[in-house]
VEXDREN-2710 file (C-alpha; in Angstrom, 1 decimal):
% VEXDREN-2710
k/r/px/py/pz
1/UNK/88.0/81.0/81.9
2/UNK/87.6/84.3/82.6
3/UNK/89.4/86.0/85.3
4/UNK/87.9/89.2/86.8
5/UNK/90.6/91.6/88.1
6/UNK/90.2/94.3/91.4
7/UNK/89.8/97.1/88.6
8/UNK/87.1/95.5/87.0
9/UNK/88.4/94.3/84.4
10/UNK/87.8/91.1/82.5
11/UNK/90.5/88.7/80.4
12/UNK/90.9/85.1/79.7
13/UNK/92.9/83.0/82.4
14/UNK/96.6/83.0/81.4
15/UNK/99.0/80.3/83.1
16/UNK/101.8/81.8/81.7
17/UNK/101.4/85.4/83.8
18/UNK/101.5/83.1/87.1
19/UNK/104.9/81.5/85.7
20/UNK/106.4/85.0/85.3
21/UNK/105.3/86.4/88.5
22/UNK/106.5/83.6/90.6
23/UNK/109.8/83.1/88.7
24/UNK/110.1/86.7/89.3
25/UNK/109.6/86.0/93.1
26/UNK/112.3/83.7/92.8
27/UNK/111.1/80.4/91.8
28/UNK/113.1/78.2/89.2
29/UNK/111.6/78.8/85.6
30/UNK/110.9/74.6/85.6
31/UNK/108.9/75.1/88.9
32/UNK/106.7/78.0/88.3
33/UNK/105.9/76.7/84.9
34/UNK/104.6/73.7/86.6
35/UNK/103.0/75.8/89.9
36/UNK/100.9/77.3/86.9
37/UNK/99.9/74.4/85.4
38/UNK/98.9/73.1/88.8
39/UNK/96.8/76.1/89.1
40/UNK/95.5/75.5/85.8
41/UNK/94.6/72.4/86.4
42/UNK/93.0/73.7/89.9
43/UNK/90.9/76.6/87.7
44/UNK/89.6/74.0/85.4
45/UNK/88.3/72.4/87.9
46/UNK/86.0/74.8/89.8
47/UNK/83.6/74.3/86.8
48/UNK/83.0/78.1/87.5
49/UNK/82.3/80.7/83.8
50/UNK/84.6/83.1/85.8
51/UNK/87.0/83.5/88.8
52/UNK/88.8/86.3/90.7
53/UNK/91.8/87.0/90.8
54/UNK/91.9/87.1/94.6
55/UNK/90.7/83.4/94.1
56/UNK/93.6/82.7/92.0
57/UNK/96.2/84.6/93.9
58/UNK/95.0/82.6/97.3
59/UNK/95.9/79.3/95.3
60/UNK/99.3/80.6/94.1
61/UNK/99.9/81.3/97.7
62/UNK/98.5/77.9/99.3
63/UNK/101.1/76.1/96.5
64/UNK/103.6/78.6/96.9
65/UNK/104.0/77.7/100.7
66/UNK/104.1/74.1/99.6
67/UNK/107.0/74.7/97.3
68/UNK/109.4/77.3/98.8
69/UNK/107.9/79.3/102.0
70/UNK/110.7/82.3/101.2
71/UNK/109.1/82.4/97.8
72/UNK/105.5/82.3/99.1
73/UNK/106.6/85.3/101.6
74/UNK/108.1/87.4/98.5
75/UNK/105.3/87.3/96.7
76/UNK/102.8/87.9/99.8
77/UNK/105.2/90.7/100.1
78/UNK/104.8/92.2/96.8
79/UNK/101.3/91.4/96.3
80/UNK/100.6/93.5/99.2
81/UNK/102.6/96.6/97.9
82/UNK/100.0/96.2/94.7
83/UNK/97.3/95.9/96.7
84/UNK/98.7/99.7/98.7
85/UNK/99.3/101.1/95.1
86/UNK/96.0/100.3/93.6
87/UNK/93.9/101.5/96.8
88/UNK/95.6/104.4/96.8
END
């Protein structure tokens, strides 16, 4: 699966990146790994050749809200900060 990033670059889907960022946002490492695997299952179920980082982000946020709303809020705050830097 190819991931299209906001800056126009393309890279392979890597669930480890999801596990790292949600763990950095406060999720326990085991929970972060489990969430990343669930996102990977979802990505694979889309039957698409490519997916955007925004689609993946939306799914991660939805899943985080179910697992730990506080971590979800921190993740959203962090991503908004990245958006401001990217659009500056």
